[in-house]
SEFIZA-3560 file (N, C-alpha, C; in Angstrom, 3 decimals):
REM SEFIZA-3560
<numar><xx>-26.008</xx><yy>-8.223</yy><zz>-17.639</zz><atom>N</atom></numar>
<numar><xx>-26.498</xx><yy>-7.682</yy><zz>-19.128</zz><atom>CA</atom></numar>
<numar><xx>-26.207</xx><yy>-8.409</yy><zz>-20.347</zz><atom>C</atom></numar>
<numar><xx>-25.175</xx><yy>-7.300</yy><zz>-20.912</zz><atom>N</atom></numar>
<numar><xx>-24.756</xx><yy>-8.188</yy><zz>-22.273</zz><atom>CA</atom></numar>
<numar><xx>-23.340</xx><yy>-8.796</yy><zz>-21.750</zz><atom>C</atom></numar>
<numar><xx>-22.472</xx><yy>-8.359</yy><zz>-20.708</zz><atom>N</atom></numar>
<numar><xx>-21.281</xx><yy>-8.740</yy><zz>-20.495</zz><atom>CA</atom></numar>
<numar><xx>-21.063</xx><yy>-10.303</yy><zz>-20.636</zz><atom>C</atom></numar>
<numar><xx>-21.845</xx><yy>-10.483</yy><zz>-19.921</zz><atom>N</atom></numar>
<numar><xx>-22.189</xx><yy>-12.341</yy><zz>-19.597</zz><atom>CA</atom></numar>
<numar><xx>-21.592</xx><yy>-13.330</yy><zz>-21.122</zz><atom>C</atom></numar>
<numar><xx>-22.300</xx><yy>-12.589</yy><zz>-22.045</zz><atom>N</atom></numar>
<numar><xx>-22.510</xx><yy>-13.133</yy><zz>-23.187</zz><atom>CA</atom></numar>
<numar><xx>-21.167</xx><yy>-13.047</yy><zz>-23.730</zz><atom>C</atom></numar>
<numar><xx>-20.824</xx><yy>-11.890</yy><zz>-23.797</zz><atom>N</atom></numar>
<numar><xx>-19.449</xx><yy>-11.004</yy><zz>-24.887</zz><atom>CA</atom></numar>
<numar><xx>-17.960</xx><yy>-12.137</yy><zz>-23.502</zz><atom>C</atom></numar>
<numar><xx>-17.959</xx><yy>-11.911</yy><zz>-22.411</zz><atom>N</atom></numar>
<numar><xx>-16.748</xx><yy>-12.259</yy><zz>-21.890</zz><atom>CA</atom></numar>
<numar><xx>-17.163</xx><yy>-13.420</yy><zz>-21.154</zz><atom>C</atom></numar>
<numar><xx>-17.622</xx><yy>-14.371</yy><zz>-21.168</zz><atom>N</atom></numar>
<numar><xx>-18.397</xx><yy>-15.766</yy><zz>-20.108</zz><atom>CA</atom></numar>
<numar><xx>-17.202</xx><yy>-15.805</yy><zz>-19.163</zz><atom>C</atom></numar>
<numar><xx>-15.824</xx><yy>-16.080</yy><zz>-19.709</zz><atom>N</atom></numar>
<numar><xx>-15.026</xx><yy>-16.020</yy><zz>-18.460</zz><atom>CA</atom></numar>
<numar><xx>-14.881</xx><yy>-15.259</yy><zz>-17.365</zz><atom>C</atom></numar>
<numar><xx>-15.461</xx><yy>-14.099</yy><zz>-17.806</zz><atom>N</atom></numar>
<numar><xx>-15.277</xx><yy>-12.612</yy><zz>-16.680</zz><atom>CA</atom></numar>
<numar><xx>-15.851</xx><yy>-13.500</yy><zz>-15.080</zz><atom>C</atom></numar>
<numar><xx>-16.730</xx><yy>-14.403</yy><zz>-15.337</zz><atom>N</atom></numar>
<numar><xx>-17.471</xx><yy>-14.443</yy><zz>-13.929</zz><atom>CA</atom></numar>
<numar><xx>-16.116</xx><yy>-15.581</yy><zz>-13.210</zz><atom>C</atom></numar>
<numar><xx>-15.556</xx><yy>-16.217</yy><zz>-13.727</zz><atom>N</atom></numar>
<numar><xx>-14.255</xx><yy>-17.069</yy><zz>-12.914</zz><atom>CA</atom></numar>
<numar><xx>-13.412</xx><yy>-15.757</yy><zz>-12.617</zz><atom>C</atom></numar>
<numar><xx>-12.739</xx><yy>-15.492</yy><zz>-13.595</zz><atom>N</atom></numar>
<numar><xx>-11.576</xx><yy>-14.233</yy><zz>-13.064</zz><atom>CA</atom></numar>
<numar><xx>-11.884</xx><yy>-12.625</yy><zz>-13.713</zz><atom>C</atom></numar>
<numar><xx>-11.571</xx><yy>-11.542</yy><zz>-12.817</zz><atom>N</atom></numar>
<numar><xx>-11.717</xx><yy>-10.491</yy><zz>-12.951</zz><atom>CA</atom></numar>
<numar><xx>-11.310</xx><yy>-9.959</yy><zz>-14.441</zz><atom>C</atom></numar>
<numar><xx>-10.095</xx><yy>-10.451</yy><zz>-14.873</zz><atom>N</atom></numar>
<numar><xx>-9.518</xx><yy>-9.992</yy><zz>-16.435</zz><atom>CA</atom></numar>
<numar><xx>-9.164</xx><yy>-11.164</yy><zz>-16.919</zz><atom>C</atom></numar>
<numar><xx>-9.294</xx><yy>-12.292</yy><zz>-17.699</zz><atom>N</atom></numar>
<numar><xx>-8.807</xx><yy>-13.294</yy><zz>-17.840</zz><atom>CA</atom></numar>
<numar><xx>-8.043</xx><yy>-13.345</yy><zz>-19.292</zz><atom>C</atom></numar>
<numar><xx>-6.756</xx><yy>-13.545</yy><zz>-20.031</zz><atom>N</atom></numar>
<numar><xx>-5.905</xx><yy>-13.858</yy><zz>-21.308</zz><atom>CA</atom></numar>
<numar><xx>-6.926</xx><yy>-13.241</yy><zz>-22.726</zz><atom>C</atom></numar>
<numar><xx>-7.988</xx><yy>-14.119</yy><zz>-21.999</zz><atom>N</atom></numar>
<numar><xx>-8.819</xx><yy>-13.700</yy><zz>-23.201</zz><atom>CA</atom></numar>
<numar><xx>-9.185</xx><yy>-12.259</yy><zz>-23.472</zz><atom>C</atom></numar>
<numar><xx>-9.261</xx><yy>-11.406</yy><zz>-22.641</zz><atom>N</atom></numar>
<numar><xx>-10.113</xx><yy>-10.142</yy><zz>-22.637</zz><atom>CA</atom></numar>
<numar><xx>-8.830</xx><yy>-9.377</yy><zz>-23.769</zz><atom>C</atom></numar>
<numar><xx>-7.738</xx><yy>-9.879</yy><zz>-23.427</zz><atom>N</atom></numar>
<numar><xx>-6.993</xx><yy>-8.606</yy><zz>-23.735</zz><atom>CA</atom></numar>
<numar><xx>-7.367</xx><yy>-9.035</yy><zz>-25.370</zz><atom>C</atom></numar>
<numar><xx>-7.078</xx><yy>-10.474</yy><zz>-26.001</zz><atom>N</atom></numar>
<numar><xx>-7.568</xx><yy>-10.466</yy><zz>-27.397</zz><atom>CA</atom></numar>
<numar><xx>-8.619</xx><yy>-10.165</yy><zz>-27.572</zz><atom>C</atom></numar>
<numar><xx>-9.656</xx><yy>-10.140</yy><zz>-27.057</zz><atom>N</atom></numar>
<numar><xx>-11.159</xx><yy>-9.739</yy><zz>-27.189</zz><atom>CA</atom></numar>
<numar><xx>-11.704</xx><yy>-8.112</yy><zz>-27.579</zz><atom>C</atom></numar>
<numar><xx>-10.850</xx><yy>-7.356</yy><zz>-26.371</zz><atom>N</atom></numar>
<numar><xx>-11.225</xx><yy>-5.387</yy><zz>-26.767</zz><atom>CA</atom></numar>
<numar><xx>-9.580</xx><yy>-5.282</yy><zz>-27.149</zz><atom>C</atom></numar>
<numar><xx>-8.631</xx><yy>-6.000</yy><zz>-26.349</zz><atom>N</atom></numar>
<numar><xx>-7.240</xx><yy>-5.456</yy><zz>-26.931</zz><atom>CA</atom></numar>
<numar><xx>-6.963</xx><yy>-4.461</yy><zz>-25.924</zz><atom>C</atom></numar>
<numar><xx>-7.950</xx><yy>-4.045</yy><zz>-24.779</zz><atom>N</atom></numar>
<numar><xx>-7.586</xx><yy>-3.497</yy><zz>-23.492</zz><atom>CA</atom></numar>
<numar><xx>-7.670</xx><yy>-1.778</yy><zz>-24.026</zz><atom>C</atom></numar>
<numar><xx>-8.666</xx><yy>-1.868</yy><zz>-25.205</zz><atom>N</atom></numar>
<numar><xx>-9.104</xx><yy>-0.478</yy><zz>-25.860</zz><atom>CA</atom></numar>
<numar><xx>-10.069</xx><yy>0.426</yy><zz>-24.890</zz><atom>C</atom></numar>
<numar><xx>-9.792</xx><yy>1.750</yy><zz>-24.663</zz><atom>N</atom></numar>
<numar><xx>-10.303</xx><yy>2.635</yy><zz>-24.269</zz><atom>CA</atom></numar>
<numar><xx>-12.029</xx><yy>2.124</yy><zz>-24.022</zz><atom>C</atom></numar>
<numar><xx>-12.378</xx><yy>1.950</yy><zz>-25.074</zz><atom>N</atom></numar>
<numar><xx>-14.020</xx><yy>1.751</yy><zz>-25.335</zz><atom>CA</atom></numar>
<numar><xx>-14.367</xx><yy>0.520</yy><zz>-24.151</zz><atom>C</atom></numar>
<numar><xx>-13.703</xx><yy>-0.467</yy><zz>-24.698</zz><atom>N</atom></numar>
<numar><xx>-14.356</xx><yy>-2.005</yy><zz>-24.184</zz><atom>CA</atom></numar>
<numar><xx>-13.795</xx><yy>-1.350</yy><zz>-22.308</zz><atom>C</atom></numar>
<numar><xx>-12.332</xx><yy>-0.667</yy><zz>-22.279</zz><atom>N</atom></numar>
<numar><xx>-12.620</xx><yy>-0.627</yy><zz>-20.371</zz><atom>CA</atom></numar>
<numar><xx>-13.890</xx><yy>0.150</yy><zz>-20.204</zz><atom>C</atom></numar>
<numar><xx>-13.996</xx><yy>0.941</yy><zz>-21.009</zz><atom>N</atom></numar>
<numar><xx>-15.061</xx><yy>2.274</yy><zz>-20.331</zz><atom>CA</atom></numar>
<numar><xx>-16.122</xx><yy>1.555</yy><zz>-20.213</zz><atom>C</atom></numar>
<numar><xx>-16.823</xx><yy>0.621</yy><zz>-20.934</zz><atom>N</atom></numar>
<numar><xx>-17.693</xx><yy>-0.129</yy><zz>-20.915</zz><atom>CA</atom></numar>
<numar><xx>-17.737</xx><yy>-0.941</yy><zz>-19.793</zz><atom>C</atom></numar>
<numar><xx>-16.437</xx><yy>-1.889</yy><zz>-19.885</zz><atom>N</atom></numar>
<numar><xx>-16.351</xx><yy>-2.806</yy><zz>-18.504</zz><atom>CA</atom></numar>
<numar><xx>-16.498</xx><yy>-2.037</yy><zz>-17.594</zz><atom>C</atom></numar>
<numar><xx>-15.611</xx><yy>-0.558</yy><zz>-17.097</zz><atom>N</atom></numar>
<numar><xx>-15.734</xx><yy>0.279</yy><zz>-16.118</zz><atom>CA</atom></numar>
<numar><xx>-17.905</xx><yy>0.077</yy><zz>-15.509</zz><atom>C</atom></numar>
<numar><xx>-18.341</xx><yy>0.593</yy><zz>-16.749</zz><atom>N</atom></numar>
<numar><xx>-19.777</xx><yy>0.765</yy><zz>-16.667</zz><atom>CA</atom></numar>
<numar><xx>-20.408</xx><yy>0.055</yy><zz>-15.712</zz><atom>C</atom></numar>
<numar><xx>-20.230</xx><yy>-1.513</yy><zz>-16.685</zz><atom>N</atom></numar>
<numar><xx>-20.817</xx><yy>-2.597</yy><zz>-16.312</zz><atom>CA</atom></numar>
<numar><xx>-20.532</xx><yy>-3.398</yy><zz>-14.916</zz><atom>C</atom></numar>
<numar><xx>-19.497</xx><yy>-3.458</yy><zz>-14.927</zz><atom>N</atom></numar>
<numar><xx>-18.853</xx><yy>-4.443</yy><zz>-13.280</zz><atom>CA</atom></numar>
<numar><xx>-18.156</xx><yy>-3.424</yy><zz>-12.446</zz><atom>C</atom></numar>
<numar><xx>-17.829</xx><yy>-1.832</yy><zz>-12.877</zz><atom>N</atom></numar>
<numar><xx>-17.442</xx><yy>-0.881</yy><zz>-12.058</zz><atom>CA</atom></numar>
<numar><xx>-16.204</xx><yy>-1.133</yy><zz>-11.430</zz><atom>C</atom></numar>
<numar><xx>-16.166</xx><yy>-0.862</yy><zz>-9.569</zz><atom>N</atom></numar>
<numar><xx>-14.793</xx><yy>-1.127</yy><zz>-9.260</zz><atom>CA</atom></numar>
<numar><xx>-14.429</xx><yy>-2.689</yy><zz>-9.603</zz><atom>C</atom></numar>
<numar><xx>-15.225</xx><yy>-3.585</yy><zz>-9.601</zz><atom>N</atom></numar>
<numar><xx>-14.390</xx><yy>-5.071</yy><zz>-9.777</zz><atom>CA</atom></numar>
<numar><xx>-13.269</xx><yy>-5.521</yy><zz>-10.796</zz><atom>C</atom></numar>
<numar><xx>-13.527</xx><yy>-4.090</yy><zz>-12.355</zz><atom>N</atom></numar>
<numar><xx>-12.572</xx><yy>-4.091</yy><zz>-13.105</zz><atom>CA</atom></numar>
<numar><xx>-11.305</xx><yy>-3.207</yy><zz>-12.601</zz><atom>C</atom></numar>
<numar><xx>-11.461</xx><yy>-2.703</yy><zz>-11.780</zz><atom>N</atom></numar>
<numar><xx>-10.260</xx><yy>-1.666</yy><zz>-11.274</zz><atom>CA</atom></numar>
<numar><xx>-8.756</xx><yy>-2.888</yy><zz>-11.492</zz><atom>C</atom></numar>
<numar><xx>-9.502</xx><yy>-3.277</yy><zz>-10.907</zz><atom>N</atom></numar>
<numar><xx>-7.955</xx><yy>-4.450</yy><zz>-10.782</zz><atom>CA</atom></numar>
<numar><xx>-7.413</xx><yy>-5.094</yy><zz>-12.442</zz><atom>C</atom></numar>
<numar><xx>-8.363</xx><yy>-5.144</yy><zz>-12.833</zz><atom>N</atom></numar>
<numar><xx>-8.342</xx><yy>-5.837</yy><zz>-14.593</zz><atom>CA</atom></numar>
<numar><xx>-7.568</xx><yy>-4.619</yy><zz>-15.299</zz><atom>C</atom></numar>
<numar><xx>-7.924</xx><yy>-3.494</yy><zz>-14.853</zz><atom>N</atom></numar>
<numar><xx>-7.758</xx><yy>-2.451</yy><zz>-15.659</zz><atom>CA</atom></numar>
<numar><xx>-6.258</xx><yy>-2.034</yy><zz>-15.723</zz><atom>C</atom></numar>
<numar><xx>-6.056</xx><yy>-2.261</yy><zz>-14.143</zz><atom>N</atom></numar>
<numar><xx>-4.138</xx><yy>-2.248</yy><zz>-13.792</zz><atom>CA</atom></numar>
<numar><xx>-3.717</xx><yy>-3.358</yy><zz>-14.604</zz><atom>C</atom></numar>
<numar><xx>-3.994</xx><yy>-4.299</yy><zz>-14.458</zz><atom>N</atom></numar>
<numar><xx>-3.446</xx><yy>-5.560</yy><zz>-15.264</zz><atom>CA</atom></numar>
<numar><xx>-3.351</xx><yy>-5.307</yy><zz>-16.831</zz><atom>C</atom></numar>
<numar><xx>-4.532</xx><yy>-5.001</yy><zz>-17.513</zz><atom>N</atom></numar>
<numar><xx>-4.333</xx><yy>-4.336</yy><zz>-18.939</zz><atom>CA</atom></numar>
<numar><xx>-3.163</xx><yy>-3.295</yy><zz>-18.994</zz><atom>C</atom></numar>
<numar><xx>-2.775</xx><yy>-2.462</yy><zz>-18.426</zz><atom>N</atom></numar>
<numar><xx>-2.183</xx><yy>-1.194</yy><zz>-18.118</zz><atom>CA</atom></numar>
<numar><xx>-1.059</xx><yy>-1.792</yy><zz>-18.719</zz><atom>C</atom></numar>
<numar><xx>-0.845</xx><yy>-2.513</yy><zz>-17.135</zz><atom>N</atom></numar>
<numar><xx>0.708</xx><yy>-3.515</yy><zz>-17.273</zz><atom>CA</atom></numar>
<numar><xx>0.962</xx><yy>-4.091</yy><zz>-19.031</zz><atom>C</atom></numar>
<numar><xx>0.424</xx><yy>-4.883</yy><zz>-18.836</zz><atom>N</atom></numar>
<numar><xx>0.328</xx><yy>-5.539</yy><zz>-20.418</zz><atom>CA</atom></numar>
<numar><xx>0.991</xx><yy>-4.577</yy><zz>-21.359</zz><atom>C</atom></numar>
<numar><xx>0.048</xx><yy>-3.905</yy><zz>-21.608</zz><atom>N</atom></numar>
<numar><xx>0.257</xx><yy>-2.655</yy><zz>-22.854</zz><atom>CA</atom></numar>
<numar><xx>1.586</xx><yy>-2.202</yy><zz>-22.712</zz><atom>C</atom></numar>
<numar><xx>2.203</xx><yy>-1.669</yy><zz>-21.355</zz><atom>N</atom></numar>
<numar><xx>3.327</xx><yy>-1.244</yy><zz>-21.084</zz><atom>CA</atom></numar>
<numar><xx>4.969</xx><yy>-2.013</yy><zz>-20.901</zz><atom>C</atom></numar>
<numar><xx>4.032</xx><yy>-3.677</yy><zz>-21.040</zz><atom>N</atom></numar>
<numar><xx>5.121</xx><yy>-4.154</yy><zz>-20.917</zz><atom>CA</atom></numar>
<numar><xx>5.690</xx><yy>-4.431</yy><zz>-22.644</zz><atom>C</atom></numar>
<numar><xx>4.719</xx><yy>-4.177</yy><zz>-22.991</zz><atom>N</atom></numar>
<numar><xx>5.005</xx><yy>-4.252</yy><zz>-24.735</zz><atom>CA</atom></numar>
<numar><xx>3.834</xx><yy>-4.853</yy><zz>-25.840</zz><atom>C</atom></numar>
//
């Protein structure tokens, strides 16, 4: 849908480093990603949370 145009690298990797800079792991972005890709983003969200928890 529109996720491919927003994050073309998401195809190769679940959640590339670019994702953090694109949506900053915001709830809105995660919510949209969740609805778009679904369970595929579960691992990505966990990595995002870890990234934020680290600093």
